[in-house]
N, C-alpha and C positions, 0 to 999 in steps of 0.2 A: 780155097785154101791159101790166100793171098795174107790173111793176118794169123798173127800165133795165139793160142787160145790161153785161158789161165793155167793150162797145164803146162801149157811149154814154157810159160815165165817159170811155174814153181821147179820144174827141173832145173831150169838154169841157174835158179837161185840154190837150190841144194847143191849144186856141183858147186859154184863159189863159195860156199860156206865149208864145203869137204874141202876146199883147196887152199882156202887161206885162214879160214879158222873164226872162229866168232871174236875173238879178242883184236885180232888184226883188223878184222873190219873194224869192229868198234872204234880203233884208232885212226881208219881210214875217214871215217865220219864225221870225228873231234877234228882230224884237220882239215876237214873240206870246210868243217862248220866257222873255222876260225878264220879260213882264208875268205869267206864269205864274209864274214863280219867286219874284217878287219878292209876289206875292199870297201864297204858300205862307210866306215867309219873315213876313210880318207876319201871318198865323193862328198861327202858332208864337211867336211873339213876344207876341202877346195873352194863349196859354195859357201861357208861362211867368208873364206877370204876374199872371193869376188864382190860377195854383200858387202862387207867391211869397205873394202876399195871406191864403191862405187860412192858410199859416205861420204867420202871427204874431198 
């Protein structure tokens, strides 16, 4: 009984959807995706800056 079965996760998902609603969950997912994309872009920008400074 140490791990949760699929039924436990489905019940948790149902409760989360009932509490927050699908529209708010969609907005949270969109915001999280944009944050990850911004973080990746910042890492790539820093890498380009380091690469350009090594060439000089």
